[in-house]
N, C-alpha and C positions, 0 to 999 in steps of 0.2 A: 911723929912723921908729921909735919905742914899741912895740910888743906892746899889741893893742886887746883887752882884759879882758875874761873870758867869764863871764857873773856870775848865781849860780841865788839867783834873786830871787820871796820868798812874794808869792802874787796874794791873799793874803786880806789882805793889807797893803801892798800893792809897795813893801818893801823888802830892799833885798837880801840875802841869806842868807852867801854866799858866793864865793870867784871859784872855780870850777870850772879854768879853761883859759885861754886866750889864743886868738882867732881866726888857723886859717891863713893862712898867708903862699902865693905861689905856689909858689914852689920847696917849701914843704910839701904840698900836694897830689901835687904833679909827684913826691914821693918817695911817700909813701902807694898811689897809681894804679900806680907802679913797680914797687912793692913785691908791692902783689896781684896785677901781670901775671904778676908769673915765681913766683907761688902756684900760676897754673894747672896744671900738669902734679904737684906730690904732688896736688890737687884732684877730679882726672882723675877717681882711684882709689872705684870707686863702695864699697866699703869701707869705706873712712876715712868716708869721708863721711857715709854710716848711725850711725856710732859717731860721729862729730863731734855730727849731730845731734843724737840719745839724751845723747851727756852735754849737749850748753848744754843742753837743758830741763832736765836733772838740777840739772845747777850752778846755774840760776833758780830749779829749787825749793826748793832746800835757801837759795838766798839771798834767798827771801820774802819775810822780816818786814822785810831792808833794803833791798831794792829797793819795796815798798810803800810802805814812811816816805819815804823817799827820794824817791822818784815823787810822792805826797798831798802833801808839804812845798813841792813845784813848782809843783803844778795845783789843787790844792784838791778835785779830783776822793774823797777819800774813800776810806777804806781797805776797806768792802764792794764800790765797785767796780774799785777795783784791783787787789784779792785776784780777782776774776772773771777782770778783763781778762788776768792774769799766769796761770792755769791757760788762758782761751783760746793764748794768747802759744807753750806750752809743748806745749798737745797741737796746735797747731801745725805745730811741729818735729818732733815724732816721727810726724804723720800725712808730713810731708815725708818724712821716713826710713823708713817704709813702704813709700812710693812711687817712691822711688827703692832701695828691695831688692825690691820686686815687677819691675819694671822696663819696667812696658807703657808708659809715657813715654816711650819713646823711642822706641817706635812703629816696632820693625821690621816691614818689608814687604820680601818675597822673589819675585821672579817669574823663572821659569826658563825658560830658550832656550827658544822654540816655532820654530822655522824655516817650520812650514804656515803661521805668519798670515798675514795680508797687514795692513802690510808684516812683516816678520818680526820678532819681537821676539831680543832678547841677554840677557842674564841681566844681572838688574837685582838691586841689593840697596841698600837704604835705613835708615837710621835715621839723626836728627836728634844734631845735637852744640853744645856748649855756645859759647855768643855770645865770653863774654871779660870783664871788668869791668865790672861794673856798678855805675850809683853809684843810691844810693837817698836818698829826699830824704823824709824824717820828717816825722811829720802833731802836729799838736801838741794833738789833741784824743783820744790815743791812744798813749799812753808807751810802753806796751807794745806793745799788738799792730799798732801801725801806726809803730811808729817803731825803732828798732836792732835790737830782735832779731826783729820783725812778719814778716809775711806776704812783703813783696816780699824781704826777706834771705834769709827761711827757702825763699822758692822760688829765689831765684837762689844759695844756695849749693847747694841739691837737684840743681838743675840742671849742678853744677858751675860755677859761676860765679863769681869770688871779689866782696867787695862793698867798695866803699865809702860808708858812710853820711855825707851830711850833716844832721849833729844839728838837730832845730829850737833856735833857743832859747829854748823855753819848758820846757823840761826839761831844763838839759847835764850837771847832776851822774846827773840817772836812766839819761842817754844813759852817760856816763862808765863809770858803775855797770857798762850791759849788755855795752857793751861791750869789757869786762875780762874777764866773765864769758864772753865767745862764743869772747875768745882765748885765756884761760883752758883750756876744751873743744879748741879746735883742737889744743894743745901738749900734754894728757891724750891725745891721740886720734894722734898724732904728723905734723899737719899743721901747716904754718908759724904763725904768730899773723895774720899779715899778711893771713888771705882776709879776717878785718873789720877794719874800720878807718875811723874818728870823727875828721872832721875839719868846725869849728865857723867861721860866719862865714859873711855875704851875698855877700862876696865869693869867700870861697871856694864858693860852691855856682857860681858862673857860671864857675870856671875846672875846677870836675867836669866840668860837662856840656861845655865848650870842651875836655878833656884828647885827646890822640886814641888812648888808648891805651881810651878809655870807652869799650863797646861799645854799651852800652843806659842806659837810667835808669829809674828807678820812682819816682811821686812823690803826694803826697798832699795836698792845701793848697787854696788860692783858687785862683780863674778867673785871676785876674789873673796870680797868680806862676807858675800851670800854665805861663800859653798863654807866659810870655817865654820860658821854660824850651825851653817845645813849641818855639815858633820859633827860638829858639837852635840847637835839634839838628839844625829840617830846615837849619840856616843853615852848617853845619859843612862843609869840603870833604868827608870824607865823611859824611855827614848819620845818624842812630842810630835806633830806634825808643824812642819816648819815650812810656809807659804811664802817663799821668798822670789820676786822679780828681782833677776840678776843682768840681766844682759841683752841685747836686740843688737840687730844687724837691719833689719827692715827693707828685705833689696823690692826694688821695685821694678816690673819687665816691661820693657817699653816695643810694641810689636815695631816690625817695622812698618805695617801701615799706619798705624796709629802716630808715626813722624814724620810720614811724609804729608797726612790730613793736620796735625797741629802741632810741630815742631815747637813754634817760637811760646806756644800756649805751655806745653809741656817742660820746656826749659824753663820759664820763666815761675812756672807753680814749682816745680822741684828746688830754686834757687829762695823759695819762701819758708816752704816748708823745714829746709835743711839750715837756716841761717835763724828760724825760729826760736826765740829763749836766747841767742846766740851759740846753737846747735845745742844746747841743752836737754832740747826732748827726750823719752825714753824710746821714744817712736818716730826720733829720724830718720829720714831712709838715707842709711847708711854707704848703700851701695846699689846701683841704677843698670840694670845693662839694657846696652842702648845699642841698633844695628848699627855694623859701619856702612861708609857710603855718604853719599849726598843731603838725604833728608836727617840722617844723624849729625852732621857738624852743622845741621841748622839750629838741632837742636842745642847742643854743644857751645854756636856762639848764641844763643839766648841764654844760656846758662851761666854764659862766661860775662856776658852783657850787666845781670842781671845783680850777679855775686859781687864784681866790682865797685859796683853801684853802692854795696853797703856797709853801714860803715861797721867799724870798728867796735866790739863790744867787749865787757867784762864778764868775765868768768865768774861762777861763785865763789870761790876761791883763788890763794894764787898758786899751791898743788896744783889745783886743776889746770892752772892757766898752763905751769911747767910741766905738766904731765899730757897736755894738748901737743904745745913747742913741740918737745921731741919726738911726740908720737907720728906725729905730720912726717917732721922731718926725717926721720926712720921708715916711714913708709915710703916717702918719695924719693928715697935713695935705691929702690928697690929697680932692677934690670925694667929695661920699657916704659918704668913711670912716669908721666910727666904732670907739668902742674903748670895747664891755661889760666889759672888763675892761683895762685902761694899762696896757700895757708901759714900762718905763725903769729908775731908777734905783731901787734899793733901800735902799742908804745909801751910804757915802760907798766902800763900796769892793764892793757888790753889785749886783747888777740885779734886779728883779723880774719874773716871767713874766705875761704878757697877752695878746689874742688882737684883732685888728682884723675886720673886720666890711663888707663892701662890696658893692650888688650887680651879679650878675654877669652884666648886661649893658654896666659899664663897662670888664670886664673882656674880652668879646665885643667890642665895638665897638674896642678897643686907639685909646683919646680920654683918654691922656695916664696913663694908671695900668700902664704898662709896668713903672714899683721893684715893683707885687706879686707881678708873674712872677719876681722874681731871690729869690735865695737872703735869708736875714736868718739871720744866725748869730748864734743865741742864743732865747733859749724864748718863743718868738712864732709865730701860724700866723697864717694870714688866711682868715676864712669867708666863700666868694662863695657868694651867695640867687639859683638862678636857678629860674626863670620853668617851664623845660620843658626835655626833654632836647637838642630843638633848641638852646635856649640854651648850656645844660653842654657843651657835643659843643662848638659855636662855644669856650666859653672851651679846651679841651683843644688843639685844632687851633693854639692861639697858643703853647704851648709849646714849652720846649728839648725838648731831653732830659734824660733823666734815672734815677739809680739803678732805683729803683722809683717803680713804682705804684698802689695801694691801692684796689681795688671793695666796696664795703660794702653786702650784698642780703641781702635777706631771707631765709628756708628754702625759701619757695616758688619766690625767680629761683634758687637755689643749686639745689634739685633739678631747674629746665631746666621746669620747669611752668608758668611763668608771666613775662611781660615780655623781655625782649631781653638778658638776661647776655651771654648767648656773643658777641654784639656789640658791645658794649661794653669784654668783655676783647678782643677785637680791636683797639679804638682805644688802650685803652690799651697794646696789645703794639708799639705805634708808638713809641713816648714810652720805652718805660724796659727796662732791664735784667732787674728781675725787680718781676712779677704777682702781687701778694696778691689772696688774697678772706679775706674780715670776719678781718682778723687786722690788726695795725701792720707795719710795715718795721724800726724799732727792733730789732734783734735779727738779725745775718747767720751763721748757722749757719754754721762750719767743716765744710765735708761733700765731696763729689764730685762733686755736681751742682750747687755754689752757680754764681751769676752775680753778682758785684758789683760791676757797671760799666755804661754804655750809651749809648744815642748822645750828642753831643756839645751839651754842656759836663761831661755827668756825667762823661765818657772820653775819651783821647787817640784809642783804639784800640778794638778789640771784643775783646777779653778781659778776663776776672778779675782782680779783686787779692787774691781771696779762693775757697779750695775747691783742691781737687787739682788742675787743668788750669791753676794761677795759672802752674804750672812750664814751660807752654809759650811764654809771652816769652822766656823767656831763650836759648830752642835756636831751629836753625835745621835744616831738612832738608839733607843727601846722599846723592848716588845713587851707588851705584858700576856701572862696567860690567864687563863681561867680565873681571876683576880676579881672579888665583889666589888661591884658597883662601888660604895662607901668609899672600899678605901683605893677605890682606882685616884689618879691626877684631875681636877677638872677640866684639864683639856681633854680626856678620853673620857670622860664620864658620858651614859647614856645619851642622857637631856642633853646634853649639851648645851650645860647652862651657860657659858663664854660665846656660845654664837661662833665657833671657827665651821674655817669650810672643813670638811670633811672627803675623804672616800671609805664609802660603806660595799662590803665583796666587788672590789674592784671598781664602784661608781665614786660620781659626783654624787655627795646628797645633796639633795635644795634644801636652804638653810630660811 
């Protein structure tokens, strides 16, 4: 059987650019996973991992022009956006190198023996070890930050886990280029190149999740695709952790006081957030609860003006374009749904931004408008006009889990001088992994306190895919009881030869 070619396609024209690779056979997936598995001992060296992650960041920065050019040709996201995404990607790699060097991610805990306790306590020493080979499923909408060199890969490598990436078909040339740079970084720091590998093809993705030597998986993509892989991970003879980011509506609640105080500002800000990246951000605000009446009308008018002035854009591929056009058409045909600015086809290869408006009671009653409570990928959002707080709360109670939820408040509400902002904030907290006040969710900072996840279907686990604690997904704790010091891993020995931060008898130990 002839190998299936993998083509790089220009989304601006729909035409093939070049053949990049061929889809991996089951034998090739097996070889990649086994080579990665064999690389685990070399990657166990923390010092080598730190050097590798920093070298990878340096090589990506040095090849910035080539990386941005290749990525733009396949995604049409533009050099400005992609230059920023590359900077985020290399920052992420260096941040994980710093975390590995500092060592607190190992969560070293030592409890010394105490025979006087009831029951008596033996000596216990606990830390975290890497799971093994991690399968990473690259995202379509972030060809760098959530793809081959992105957060799942960086955090897994930082944990000491080799990675096999299933490349996304929307940017195979970028994937191959970035993989080559990561493999070169490994070689220059004395590690096997096979600590990172890339495979292509739908069937290869299935083979990967089923491979017995794959110990965990990370995914960013659709609910349908992510759920299929999640189910496959759970159905294995030995189930594995599957950390998937699947879909999110990212609701926004605008209070009447906020609309009265700054309707135009909120409308313009919403337009910018929902059209950023042609609406292809996973944290795009897709449902906005706006009060009925004059001030809500002012907000809608400002949104109308700003969205009407937004140029048509290119989505990542023509399949997504077709899904967007059909999705907004189906939503717009629902009873009492209007289109102040009609979203849809903007040209042969582009789409135009727009928004839909619906009475909130339609969503609160659940009378066939459930489609409006599902993510629609592209530059569209839904304004749900509510009569009172009870109606807004009824809509929120029908929402599934989300990556983010946003509360737009007046100055007095934000300062706690009036209104029920604390109660509203508590309600939004049940819905999302990140809750914002008077901001917009499009912009996920890479920071130690960040959380990018949320209740299902936003994510399949309670972990984050962004920020320092993303490394925890690829580790498991091990406790050693009454083990002689010479036999312990160096991380747990009494003299602390590696100078790691640790807790002894429940308290931080001075290093």
